[in-house]
N, C-alpha and C positions, 0 to 999 in steps of 0.2 A: 844648829840654828833652828829655832821653832818655826813651824809652818804658820803663815799668816792666814787669817780668815778668808782673805781673797783667794789665796792659793788653794785652800781646802775647798772652797766653793767651786772654783774652776775645775779641780780634779774630780770632785763628786759629780758634776755635770758631765764631764768626759767619761767617767765610769758608766754612767747611765746611758750615754750614747753608745758605748761598746755593747752594753747589755741589749740594745735594740738591734744590733747587727751581728748576731752570733754566726760563726763559721766553724765547721767541724774539722777534725784532724786532717791536715794536709791541704786544706782549702782556705787557709787563713790569709788570703791575699789582701782583701780590703782592711782587715784588722791590722795586718802588718803595716800597710800604708798609713793608717790612722796613727799607729804608734810612732812611725817615723815623723809624721807631721808634728805631733806633740813634742817629741824629743828635740826636734830642730829649734823649738822655742827655748830650750834649756841650754843651748850652745855647748854640747859635748865636743871633745876634741876629735872624735871620729864616730861615725855611724856605719856599722857593717850590716848589709842586708843580704837576704838569700841564704842565711845559714841553715843548713840541713833542710832546705826547701824554702820556707817562708820566714825563718828566724831573723831576729833583729838584735843587734848589740850596740849599746852606746858606751863609749869609752871616755872616762874622765881621768885625765893625767895630772900628776903633780910635777914639780920641778926637781924632785929628789928621787933617786932610785929606791926601790922597796918592793914589797910583795904585791901581788895582784889579788884583789878580792872580787869575786864574782857573786852577784845576787841574781837569782833566777825567778822569773814568772812564766806563766804559760799563756799561749795565744788562743788555744782552741776551746770551743764549746761542745755541746753534746747533741745528738739526734733525738732530743726530747722536746715535745711540744709544751710550751709554757702555759700554765693555768694561773692567770693573774689578772687583776684589775689595775695594776700599777700603770701610771702614765708612761713609764719607760719600758714596758714589757716588750718582749721580742717581736720584731716585725717580719721575721723569717719563719715561714710555716714549717712546723716540725722540728725546729732547732731552738736551743736556748742555752744561756749561760747558767746551767743548773749546778755548777761546781764552784763558782766563785772566781774563775780565772780572770774575769773582768775586774774584780776587786784586787786581785794580786797584781795585775798590770797597773792599776791606779796607784797602788802602794809603791811600785817601782818608779813611776813618774814623779811621785812626791819626793822620793829620794833624789831623782834627777834635778828637781827644782832646788833642793837644798844644796846639792853639789855645784849647781850653777853659781850660787852665791858664795860658796866656800869650798874650794878644792881640798882634797886630802893633803896632808903635809908631806907624805912620801908615797911611793908606789902609784898604783892606779886602781880605779873601780870600773868594773864592767857590769852593766845592767843588761842581762840577757832575757829576751822575750822569745821563749822556745816554742816551736810548733809541736803538734801531734803528741801531747802528753797522754791523752785519753786512750790511745791505742798502743802505747808503749814504744812507738817508733821514733819519736822526736829527739830525745836525748842522744840516742845512738847515732842518728843522722847528723846532728850538730857536731858531735865529737869526731865523726869520720870526715867532716868537711875540711878540706885543706885550709880554708880561710880561718878555721878555728885555731890552728896551730899557734899563731902569733897572739892569740887571746888566752892561751892556757893559764888557768889561775893557780895560785898557791892555796887559796881557801875558796870554798863555794858554800853559799848559804841560800836557804829558801824557807818559805812558810806555807802552810795550808790552813785556811780557816776550818773550824771544826764545830758544827752544830752539836749540841749535847753538852759541851763544856760551857761554863759560865762566861758571859761576854767579857772579853779581854783577858781571860785566864789562859795560861799556856801550859802545855805538856811538852816535854822533850827529855830524852835520856840518851846516853851513849849506847852503842851496840845496835841491835836490830830495831828499826823504827817502823818499817812497812814490809809486808809479806811479799815474797816472790809469787808470781802467778803466770799462767799461760792458758790459752785456749787450745784444746785438742779436738780436732774434727776427725771422727772415725767414720769412714765410708765403707759400707758393706754392699757387696754385689752378688746377686744370685741369678735367677732367671724368671722372667714374667710368665704368667699363664692365664688362660681364661678363668674367670672367677668360678665357673662351674666345674673346672678340673684343676683345683689348686695343687693336687699331688703331682701334676706334670711339670710344675715349676719348682723353684727354690726360693722361698720367701725369707727375708731378713727378720720378719716379725719375731720368731722365737728367740733369736739372738739378741735383738733389742730388748725384749722382755727380760732376758737374763742380765744384760749389761747394766740396765738402769739401777737395780738394787746392788749389783756387784760393785759398780764404781762408787756409788755413794757410801757403800760399806767400807771403803778404804779409809774413811775418816778415823782419825785417832788423835790423841794428845789434846792440848788446849793452848790458847793464846797466852793465858796467864803463865803457863810453864815454859813457854817459848818453843814448844814442839808440835804445834798444830799441823795436821795433815788433813786437807779438805778437798773433796771432789764434788762439784756442783753441776748437775745436769741443767743446761740452759736452753737446749733446742733439740727436737727430734723430728725427722721426716721419714715417711714410709710410703713408697710407691707413688702412684699417680692419683689425682683427685677424680677417680672414676669407679663406678660400681662393677664394671665388667672385667676388671683386670686384677688378678692376684699379684701382689707386689714382687718386684725383682731387685729393688735397690732401696737402701735406707741410709740415713746419716744420723749420727748422734754427736752433739756438741757438749763438751764438758769442760768446765774451768777447773784447773788444778791449782792448788794454793798451798804453799809451805812457808815457814818463817824464814828459812835460809835457802840459798841457791843450791847448796850441797844436798839438801833433802829433796829438792825438786827433781834432780836426776833420778833418784830412786823411785819417786812417785810416777814419773813418766814411764819408767820401765814396767812397773806393776800394772799401770793402766793399759799399756800396749799388750802385755802378756794376757790380761783378761780378755781383751778383744780378739787376739789371735786364737786363743783357746776356744772361745765361743764360736767364732767364724768357722774354724776347722770342724767343730762338732756338728755344725749345721750345713756343711758343704758350701760355704761362702768364701769369696775372696775379700780381703780387707786391706785398706790403705789408710795412712795417717797424714795429717798436716797440722802444723802448729801456727798459731796466730796470737796477736796481742801479748807478746812475750815481755814480761817485766822481771828484771832482776830484783833481788831484795834491796831495800834501802837501809844502809848501815851508817849510823852516826859516828863519826870520828870523835875520839875522846877529847882532844884538844879543841876541836871546833864546837863541840857541845858545851864545853866549859866556857868558851867565849860567849855563846848565846846566853847561858845562865848568868854570866857576869853582866851582860848588857841588860837583861831583864831586871836584875837587882838594882842596877844603877838608874834605871828608868822607873823604879818602884812599881813594877808590874808583877802580880802574883803568878807563881808557877810551881809545878812539882814534876817528879820524874814521869808519871803517867804510865802508859802501857804500850805494847806493840799494837799497831793497827792492822787489821785484816786486809784492808784495802791496799792496793798496790800503787806505786809511785815511781816513775822512771827517773826521778832525780838521783836515785842511787847510783846510776852510771857515772855521775861526776866524781864519785869517790875513787874512780880509776885514775884520775889525773890530779886530784886535789884533796886536801883535808876538808871534808864536807859534812854538813849537818843541816837537818830540817827541824823546825819546831811547829807546833800546832797551836793555833790561836783561836780561843773560844768564840763562837758566833752566837752563843746564847743557849741555855738549857732547853728551851721550848721552840727553838728556831727550826723551821723545816729542814729535813736532813738533806745532805748532798745527793744530787741526782733525783730529788723529788721535783715534780712539775711545778710546785709553788715556791721553790727556793729563790731567794734573792740575797746577794751579798750585803751584809750590814756595813754601810758607809762609815760608821763610827770606827771601824777597824783600820781604816786607811791611815790616819795619823798615828795610831798605836803601832802598827807594823812598820811604818817608815821610821819612827823613833828608834825602834830596836835595830833596824838595819843601819841607820846612821851612827848609832852608838857603836855597833860592831866595826864600822869603817873607821871611826875615830880611835877605837881601842887598838886596832891592828895597824893602822897607817898613820895615826896622829892627826 
């Protein structure tokens, strides 16, 4: 059922309201409450709250047994200050919806509006508003939540807007869609000394100087060939902010990235071995911790074919595209369902994701919702 102009106007205004009230991963309490408020106007059969922390799920049932189709959007924003003159710019200092999750949520409530008017002929639809995508913790928390067991889907679908692609143009393909990644924090400990007697201490500086080029030198392969290995230094600290103290401790943060989960295990081992070897050479102790862990995102062949069919039926242009270097925690839903994500063009000259001047193109709301509704009709009738 096509969206009315009144519905689209209401949903666009709601998306812009969300844009003004961004909350970062794990803190999406007001956003979740606003999602629940809007969903209640669409009369779902059930609304589940608190999934994996702040997650929300709206359930739309049919009267006939059948598969469960889950469609996911993300609740969280980013710790990025918005640079914008838009009337709906962020009102929260240092935080902004710079990835378009506000637009993804608006797309799902557009689906809810349509399902309010016409339920699927069989099975059920679950619209999931997932927390903490940006740090990789949200999908795992939702799946581990006992309340999710009764919501477990047969199919799971999602989209992500993508600046750089023509507006409304889609990329998707079966197999790897997004890279695996994780943040490795390497902590080096030696002994401080007076700055006039540095030889009486043990400084991590030489080890850090070795590790920066050594870790970045692990890079190999390419995204085009599906064998990219990448290590990106993101943060380094050394000692205290003082001129009188030779440093005794340092940290190096590096993001490790591979196309597949299996390659990630080998890359972790190589990075840790480099750090252990350098630490031993310079008389330092070393420890490791991992953060922001993302599995690879793998598109199931059948689920991908269903998206391609829906795009064709809606006369929307698309092609196979390429694997994206950026990570996405939606891949975890592939553990419980046939899952696939597609990428919807936000415009070739649109500000990039995570840029401080990014804003979701509202014109994508009806396009994305049409694709999702076609998927629902094709799977459930």
